[in-house]
N, C-alpha and C positions, 0 to 999 in steps of 0.2 A: 537484548536475546532472538525478543521475535521479532524485529524490525530485521535484522539482517536474514533469517530463515524465510520471511517475506518477500526480501529482496532477491535471495537464492530463487526460490520458488517463480515469482514472474521473470526469473531471468530463464528458467528451464520452461516455461508456459511460452515466453515468446521463440526460445528457439525452436521447441518441435513442433510448432506454429509453421514458423518461417522456413523450416528444412524440410514440408509435408508438401503434396501437391494438391493445390484449394479445388474444393468444392465449388466454393461460392468467396466471390473476389469482395465484396462488400462486407460480409460477416468477420472474415478473417483482416481483414484490414483494420477492423473497428477494433479489433482484437488485439491487433500490435501496436496500434497506437494506445488505447486504455493502459496497456500493460509496460509500453516505454513512457509513457507519460507519469504513471505511477513510479516506475522506478528514479526516471529526474526528481519527481518532489519527496519522495523518501529520502535521497541521495541530499537534495538542497534543505530538507529541516536536519537531518544529520549536520549536514558542516554549519549550519545556524547553532547550533549546542554545540558542536567541539570546536569550532573559534569562539565562542561565547557572542555572537552576535545580536543577539536579543537584547543584552546591554546596554547596548549602543545603539540599535534601534527601539527606541521605547516608544514611539507613536503606532506601534504595532499591537495588539494582542496576538501574541505568541501561540499560548494554548488555545483559543478560541480559533484562531487561522490552523493549527495544527489539526483540530479536531474537524473542523469543516470539511481540511483538505482528506482527512481519513473516511469520513462519511461518505462525503461525493465519490473518494476514490474507489473503495468499497463498493457501493451500487452501481456504479459502472462495470467495475472488472465482473461483479456478478452477474449483470445483465450480458456482458459481452461472453462469460464463460457459458450460460445458458444460449447463449444464441450458438454459440461455437460447439456446444454439444450436441444440440440439436441438426446442423449442418454437417456437421460430420462424416456419416454415412459408415461408418467403420473401420476408416483409416487410421489404423493406429497412431499416428504422428499426430493428427487430428484431435482423434480420443485422449490421447494423453497431454496435451497444451489444453484442453479443456478441463480435465482433470486437475491437474498442476493450477490452473485457474482456478477452479473452486479450494482448493486446498489453500491458496494465496488470499482469497478471500475471508476464507475462515481465520488466517492469521491475520491480516487487518482489522477483522473484528477483534479479535484477543489483541492486539496491541491498543485499538480503539478504549476496550475495557479495562487494561492494566493501567495505560495512560491517565484516565476519567480516575482510577481508585485513586493511583498514587498522587495525583494532584489533590484532591480532596481530601485526602485521610492527610496528607502532609501541610495545607494549608489549614485544617480544621485543629489539626494538635497544634500549631508553631511551630514546627520544624523546619519548616523552608526557611523562615525569617532566620530560625539561630543558625542554620548552616550558611545562611549567604554571607551573614554578617560575621563571620568569625575571622 
């Protein structure tokens, strides 16, 4: 649920910034690039899990790559939101984009926490092994 809401929030942030007149080209183009890259990577990891490609591509540590993606993407999104908020000059669309960027950063952090908590709990209790081999 958290991934879907973070995707929707990222999309709203992108649309808000894209449809507003910009006051700083470099700040908002960076914001757009970060939001679109996060959207694409979340979709890519979703498709990997949906089609169970992690079973065929065993040379990649999927939990580690997903964790690194979320950490780096969340950090870049937080930086982009701070820069966008500081350059908005009280234009409503840019302020809304920055606010949705902060909300998406929080949702990505929550997704990291839930993913880490679930993987650690299931691996320590052995439930992951039992559910995979039934």
